[in-house]
C-alpha positions in Angstrom: -9.1 182.9 -21.6 -12.4 183.4 -19.8 -14.0 186.9 -20.0 -17.1 188.2 -18.3 -19.3 190.2 -20.7 -21.9 192.8 -19.7 -24.9 191.0 -18.3 -22.6 188.3 -16.8 -22.4 186.1 -19.9 -18.9 184.6 -20.1 -17.1 183.4 -23.2 -13.9 181.2 -23.5 -11.0 181.5 -25.7 -7.9 179.2 -25.9 -5.0 179.8 -28.2 -2.6 177.1 -29.5 0.6 177.6 -31.5 2.2 174.8 -33.5 4.8 174.4 -36.2 6.8 171.5 -37.7 9.6 171.0 -40.2 11.0 174.5 -40.8 14.7 175.2 -40.1 14.4 178.6 -38.3 11.9 181.2 -37.2 10.2 182.9 -34.2 7.1 181.7 -32.3 5.2 184.4 -30.3 3.6 183.1 -27.1 2.0 186.2 -25.5 1.1 184.8 -22.1 4.4 183.0 -21.3 6.5 185.1 -18.9 9.4 182.7 -18.5 12.1 181.7 -20.9 9.6 180.7 -23.6 8.3 184.2 -24.0 9.0 185.3 -27.6 11.1 182.1 -27.9 13.4 182.3 -30.9 14.5 178.9 -32.3 16.7 177.6 -35.0 17.2 174.0 -36.2 20.6 172.4 -35.4 21.8 172.7 -39.1 20.3 174.3 -42.2 19.5 170.9 -43.5 17.8 169.6 -40.4 14.3 168.1 -40.9 11.6 166.9 -38.5 11.7 169.8 -36.2 8.5 170.3 -34.1 7.4 173.0 -31.8 4.2 173.1 -29.9 3.1 175.9 -27.5 -0.2 176.5 -25.6 -1.0 179.5 -23.5 -4.1 180.1 -21.5 -5.5 183.0 -19.4 -8.6 183.4 -17.4 -9.9 186.3 -15.3 -13.0 186.9 -13.2 -14.1 189.8 -11.0 -17.1 190.1 -8.7 -17.8 193.5 -7.0 -20.6 195.0 -5.1 -20.8 198.4 -3.6 -23.2 201.1 -2.2 -22.3 204.7 -3.0 -23.6 208.2 -3.3 -22.4 211.4 -5.0 -19.7 213.3 -3.2 -18.5 216.9 -3.4 -15.0 215.9 -2.4 -12.4 215.2 -5.0 -10.5 216.5 -8.0 -13.3 216.8 -10.4 -17.0 216.3 -11.0 -18.5 212.8 -10.9 -16.8 211.9 -7.6 -18.6 209.4 -5.4 -18.4 208.2 -1.8 -18.4 204.4 -1.5 -20.2 203.6 1.7 -19.2 199.9 1.5 -17.8 197.5 -1.0 -16.7 193.9 -1.4 -14.6 192.5 -4.2 -13.3 189.1 -5.2 -11.0 188.6 -8.2 -9.2 185.6 -9.8 -6.7 185.6 -12.6 -4.4 182.9 -13.9 -1.9 182.4 -16.7 -0.4 179.2 -17.9 1.9 178.1 -20.6 3.2 174.8 -22.0 6.0 174.3 -24.6 7.1 171.1 -26.1 10.0 171.4 -28.5 12.0 168.7 -30.3 15.0 169.6 -32.5 17.1 167.2 -34.4 20.8 167.9 -34.8 23.0 166.6 -37.6 26.8 166.9 -37.5 26.3 169.6 -34.9 29.1 169.5 -32.4 32.2 170.1 -34.5 34.4 168.3 -31.9 33.3 170.4 -28.9 32.4 167.4 -26.8 34.4 164.5 -28.3 37.8 166.2 -28.5 37.8 167.1 -24.9 36.7 163.7 -23.6 39.3 161.7 -21.5 41.5 164.7 -21.1 43.0 164.9 -24.5 43.0 168.1 -26.6 41.9 167.6 -30.1 43.2 169.3 -33.2 40.9 167.9 -35.9 37.4 167.8 -37.1 34.1 165.9 -36.5 32.0 164.0 -38.9 28.7 162.2 -38.6 26.9 162.1 -35.4 23.2 162.8 -34.7 21.6 164.5 -31.8 18.3 165.5 -30.3 17.2 168.4 -28.2 14.0 167.9 -26.2 12.3 170.6 -24.2 9.1 170.2 -22.1 8.3 173.1 -19.9 5.2 174.3 -18.1 4.7 177.5 -16.2 1.7 178.7 -14.2 0.6 181.8 -12.3 -2.6 182.3 -10.2 -3.7 185.4 -8.3 -6.7 185.4 -5.9 -7.6 188.7 -4.2 -10.3 189.9 -1.9 -11.2 193.4 -0.7 -13.7 195.0 1.7 -14.2 198.4 3.2 -15.3 202.0 2.3 -14.1 205.3 0.7 -15.8 208.3 2.0 -14.9 212.1 1.7 -11.3 211.5 0.8 -10.7 209.0 3.7 -10.8 205.3 3.6 -11.0 202.1 5.7 -10.3 199.2 3.4 -8.5 195.9 3.6 -7.2 193.7 0.8 -5.8 190.2 0.8 -3.8 188.7 -2.1 -2.4 185.2 -2.6 -0.1 184.5 -5.6 1.0 181.1 -6.6 3.7 180.4 -9.2 4.6 176.9 -10.5 6.9 175.4 -13.0 7.8 171.9 -14.3 10.7 171.3 -16.6 11.9 168.1 -18.3 14.6 168.9 -20.8 17.1 166.6 -22.5 20.0 166.6 -25.0 21.5 163.5 -26.6 24.4 163.1 -29.0 25.3 159.8 -30.7 28.2 158.5 -32.7 30.1 161.7 -33.2 33.4 160.7 -34.8 36.4 163.0 -34.2 39.7 162.5 -35.9 42.9 164.5 -35.7 46.1 164.8 -33.7 46.4 165.2 -29.9 48.7 167.5 -28.0 51.6 165.0 -28.4 51.2 165.0 -32.2 49.7 161.5 -32.3 46.8 160.6 -34.6 43.6 159.6 -32.9 40.0 158.6 -33.8 37.2 158.9 -31.3 33.5 157.9 -31.2 31.6 160.0 -28.7 28.1 159.6 -27.1 26.5 162.0 -24.7 23.2 162.3 -22.7 22.1 165.1 -20.4 18.7 165.2 -18.8 17.3 168.0 -16.6 14.1 167.7 -14.5 12.7 170.2 -12.0 9.6 171.4 -10.3 8.9 174.4 -8.1 6.1 176.2 -6.3 6.3 179.7 -4.9 3.3 181.0 -2.8 3.2 184.7 -1.7 0.6 186.3 0.5 0.1 190.0 1.1 -2.2 191.9 3.3 -2.9 195.7 2.7 -4.7 198.4 4.4 -5.8 201.7 2.9 -6.7 204.5 5.4 -6.9 207.1 2.7 -3.1 207.5 2.2 -2.6 204.7 -0.3 -2.1 201.0 0.2 0.2 200.1 3.1 1.5 196.5 3.5 0.3 195.1 6.9 1.4 191.5 6.4 3.6 189.3 4.2 4.5 185.7 3.9 6.1 183.5 1.3 6.8 179.8 0.9 9.1 178.2 -1.7 9.6 174.6 -2.6 11.9 173.5 -5.5 13.5 170.3 -6.6 15.8 169.5 -9.5 17.8 166.6 -10.8 20.5 166.6 -13.5 21.7 163.3 -15.1 24.8 163.3 -17.2 26.2 160.3 -19.0 29.0 160.1 -21.5 30.8 157.2 -23.3 33.4 156.9 -26.0 35.9 154.7 -27.8 39.4 156.1 -28.5 41.4 154.4 -31.2 39.1 151.4 -30.9 39.5 151.1 -27.1 36.5 151.6 -24.8 37.0 154.6 -22.5 35.5 154.1 -19.0 32.0 155.8 -19.1 31.1 158.7 -16.9 27.8 159.1 -15.1 26.9 162.0 -12.9 23.6 162.6 -11.1 23.0 165.9 -9.2 19.8 166.3 -7.2 18.7 169.2 -5.0 15.6 170.0 -3.0 15.0 173.4 -1.5 12.2 174.5 0.8 11.8 177.7 2.8 9.3 180.1 4.2 9.5 183.7 5.4 7.4 186.5 6.7 7.7 190.1 7.7 6.3 191.8 10.8 3.5 194.4 10.5 4.9 197.9 9.9 4.6 200.5 12.6 2.6 203.0 10.6 1.8 206.4 12.0 -1.6 208.1 11.6 -1.6 210.4 8.5 -1.9 213.6 10.5 1.1 212.7 12.7 3.2 211.8 9.6 2.4 215.2 8.0 3.2 217.0 11.2 6.7 215.4 11.2 7.4 216.8 7.7 6.2 220.3 8.7 8.3 220.2 11.9 11.4 219.6 9.6 10.6 222.5 7.2 9.5 225.0 9.9 13.1 225.2 11.1 13.4 227.8 8.3 11.5 231.0 9.1 10.5 231.8 5.6 9.2 228.3 4.9 7.4 228.4 8.3 5.6 231.5 7.1 4.8 229.8 3.7 3.2 226.8 5.5 1.1 229.2 7.6 0.0 231.1 4.5 -1.0 227.9 2.8 -3.0 226.7 5.7 -4.6 230.1 6.3 -6.0 230.0 2.8 -7.6 226.6 3.5 -4.8 224.5 2.2 -4.6 220.9 3.2 -1.5 218.6 3.2 -2.1 214.9 3.1 0.1 211.7 2.9 -1.7 210.3 -0.2 -0.6 209.3 -3.6 0.2 212.5 -5.5 1.6 211.3 -8.8 4.6 209.6 -10.4 7.1 212.2 -8.9 5.9 211.5 -5.3 4.0 214.7 -4.8 1.4 217.0 -6.3 -0.3 220.3 -5.8 -3.9 220.8 -6.9 -4.7 224.5 -7.2 -8.4 223.9 -7.6 -8.8 222.2 -4.2 -5.7 223.9 -2.7 -4.4 220.5 -1.6 -0.9 219.1 -1.5 -0.3 215.3 -1.5 2.9 213.5 -0.5 3.2 209.8 -1.4 3.1 207.8 1.9 5.4 205.2 0.3 8.3 207.8 0.7 9.4 206.6 4.1 12.6 208.7 4.4 11.7 211.8 6.4 14.2 214.1 4.6 13.1 213.0 1.1 9.4 213.5 1.9 10.2 216.9 3.4 12.1 217.8 0.3 9.1 216.9 -1.9 6.8 218.9 0.3 9.0 221.9 0.1 8.9 221.8 -3.7 5.0 221.6 -3.7 4.8 224.5 -1.3 7.0 226.6 -3.7 4.6 225.6 -6.5 1.8 226.9 -4.4 3.7 230.1 -3.7 4.3 230.7 -7.4 0.9 229.3 -8.7 -0.1 232.7 -10.3 2.8 232.2 -12.7 1.2 229.0 -14.0 -2.3 230.5 -14.0 -1.1 233.4 -16.2 0.7 231.0 -18.6 -2.5 228.9 -18.8 -4.5 231.9 -19.9 -2.2 232.5 -22.8 -3.3 229.2 -24.4 -6.7 230.6 -25.2 -5.8 234.2 -25.5 -7.4 236.0 -28.4 -4.2 237.9 -29.3 -1.0 236.1 -29.8 -1.8 232.8 -28.0 1.2 230.6 -27.3 1.7 227.5 -29.4 1.8 224.0 -28.0 5.7 223.8 -28.1 6.0 227.3 -26.7 3.7 226.5 -23.8 5.6 223.3 -22.9 8.9 225.2 -23.0 7.6 228.0 -20.7 6.3 225.4 -18.3 9.8 223.8 -18.2 11.2 227.3 -17.5 8.8 227.6 -14.5 9.8 224.1 -13.3 13.5 225.3 -13.5 12.6 228.4 -11.5 11.0 226.3 -8.8 13.9 223.9 -8.7 16.5 226.7 -8.3 14.4 228.3 -5.6 14.1 225.0 -3.9 17.9 224.4 -4.0 18.7 227.9 -2.7 16.1 227.5 0.1 17.5 224.1 1.0 21.0 225.6 1.4 19.6 228.4 3.6 17.7 226.1 6.0 19.1 224.2 9.0 18.5 220.9 7.4 20.2 217.8 6.3 22.1 218.7 3.0 20.4 215.8 1.2 17.1 217.8 1.3 18.5 219.7 -1.8 17.5 217.1 -4.4 18.0 219.4 -7.4 21.3 221.2 -6.8 23.4 218.3 -8.0 21.7 218.5 -11.4 21.6 222.3 -11.7 24.9 223.5 -10.3 27.8 223.4 -12.7 31.2 224.9 -11.8 29.9 226.4 -8.6 26.9 228.2 -10.3 23.4 227.4 -11.4 23.4 226.7 -15.1 21.0 228.9 -17.3 17.6 227.6 -18.0 18.4 227.2 -21.7 21.2 224.8 -20.8 18.9 222.9 -18.4 16.3 222.5 -21.1 18.9 221.3 -23.6 20.1 218.6 -21.2 16.6 217.7 -20.3 15.8 216.8 -24.0 18.7 214.4 -24.2 17.0 211.7 -22.1 13.8 209.8 -22.8 12.5 210.7 -19.3 13.2 214.4 -19.9 11.3 214.4 -23.2 8.4 212.6 -21.5 8.3 215.3 -18.8 8.0 217.9 -21.5 5.3 215.9 -23.2 3.1 216.1 -20.1 3.0 219.8 -20.5 2.0 219.5 -24.1 -0.9 217.2 -23.0 -1.9 219.8 -20.5 -2.0 222.4 -23.3 -4.4 220.1 -25.3 -6.7 219.8 -22.3 -6.8 223.6 -21.7 -7.5 224.2 -25.3 -10.6 222.0 -25.4 -11.9 222.9 -21.9 
């Protein structure tokens, strides 16, 4: 691993993992993302000896950035800056190599030999030795560049990323002199000596290129291409003697080569203001929502197609700004998210009054009480959203909450909603965000 310290002084670190002789265990290789990640291994039998496992993982990362900037009054908090211009170049790579040899003793218990030549065995295997060999290498490289500016909440920046993934595999399995005795399906006694070899070799390279543009609405893909080249070969050989007679050997070789490339056309992205206007055109079919939008804009409110948070939207009461994630391409879904954020704006005083109770001198709310009351407000907004959706002349799918809240033709009470919410990990995480909000208010 190569890290750049403050002052530009780099230092290197390479980790190597090895073990030999044990019969079972787990080896942890933190940088291997393929099948060798957290690879668990066991020797072929409890008495096996001579087992070896060797793994090496490497990582390196570099970043060079330069920018000119000045303080800005625009943003969600103090300390915001405008970036007049910037350039950035980054490189990162991961690689892993595993070599693993495992002896087997009396390992097959007739699984191979008894089926050879078309006879079904009813017996047991004795003797026989085998060897599992594994030699696998994986690599990943990411090279990215960026250039542009971020000024007053708008942006003009371009990014170019090239990712290359590679692998090389050389695995093998041999089994020698496995002796199987028993009776076949006709009731006749037999004795069979079985030998088996299977080798697998493969290589592959996948190169992916992305181009992005940020106009202040989040990253938008402007170009994509990919090229894949893979080759593999499997060799299988088996031989045996049955009751002292040589069985004709079997040899099978399977080879495959695969090469392809693909690309996608540039998206037909609309300007941010035009995209927002489309959403408002949908919602303004409802007179009350049309009045709500007018009230929001009259008070200096601003609606933008920018990243707004993990739910796809966000309302910042301090700046009176609503954000709708530009990655939500479906017009109905984006309109539904905007409707919810407008209703949060409409009922913002409820949240402000609740926030004041956190630091109230008399009977302040506890952390758990605050989170529960916030969930009650969320429930209130969702019910209002669902009812408004049903009143509007919209596509029925704009009601994104009704299917969760309506039970038996009626909206379930908030207590029941909260009870169901706490049954899922995602629901509990949602409640936890309000507890975190409580902590921030308490120390502000």
